[in-house]
N, C-alpha and C positions, 0 to 999 in steps of 0.2 A: 251802515253804507259800505258797499263793496269797492275797492280801489281797482279791482281788475277790469282793464279795459279790453280785454280780448273779446272780440265778437263771437257770440255763440253761433255755432254753425246751424243752417237751416235744412241741411240734407246730408245725406251720405254720398259721397262721390265713389261710384264704383267702376274702375277703370277695367275694359275687357277687350277680347277680340274674338271674331267668328271662329268657330271651330274648337274652342278651347273647352275641353270637358270640366276643368276645375272651375272655369267661369260658370258653366251651366250649373253644376253641382252647388256652388254658393249662390246662385242667382234665385233658385227655386225658394230656399226658406227665408231668403231676403224679401222676396215678393210676398209671400205668405205673411210674413210679419206685419206688413203695413208700414214699416218704417219710411219716411221720405227718402227717396233715393233717385240720383242722377246717374244714369248709365253712359258711359262714354267709350266708344269705340276707338281703340288706340290706333287702328289702322286708317281711320278717317280724319284724325285729328293729330298732326305733328306735335303740337304743343303738349298735348295729353301724353302722347309716347315720350317726350322729353321729360315730362313730370314724372312718370313711372319710372324711367332710367335713374332719374336723380335720387330716388329712395330705394332702388333695387340692384345697387352696386354695378349701375351702366347697363343692365339688362331689361328687356321689356317683358318682364314677367308679370303674368296676370293670372287671377286677378289679383289687381292692387286697390285697396281700398283707403280712403281717407275719411276720417271722422274729424272735422275741423282740419288742425294742422297734424293730427296724429295719423301716421301712414301705418298700413299693414300689408305685406306681401303675402298672399295666397293663405289668408286666415281662415279659420273654421267659421261657422257662424256663430258658435258660441264664443269664441274670442272677440268677433266682432260686436256681438251684443254687449259683451263685458266693457269694450271701449266706448260704445255709445253711453253705457251707463256712467262711466268714469269721465269722459270727455264732453259729452252733449247729452245730459239726461233729459232736457226738454224734448228732445225728438221722440223719446218713449211716450210723451203725453200725447203727440201728434199722430203716433201709430194708430192706423186704420186696419187691422188685421182681417185678411181674406176669410171668407166663411169656410169652415171644414168641409170637405166632401167626404162621402163614403167611399170605401174602397171601389165599389162597383156602381158607377155614376148611372148606369143603364141596368136596372134591375128588372128581371123577368117577373111579372105578376102571374099568380096561379088562380 
């Protein structure tokens, strides 16, 4: 029996803002992975912006991602995936990866 009473996270929290190229770069593989994620725009939610500042040395640096209580500022998808494996492995079981598309979605038939 486990004595650890820490609740398991049910989703990844992805803090972003419009126009951020780093956010878009992380969002694409995160969405393809099918991991459960909640996207939070820090420009629309002052509490979210404050949470980001609390882990980013007072700055509103995005993307900032939380896996449970584990925070990462501007992580690569590889680092995010490793954090999920370590801090919330059950999220991997819930992942529903998006189907892979070919390079050319509209292919000319001959």
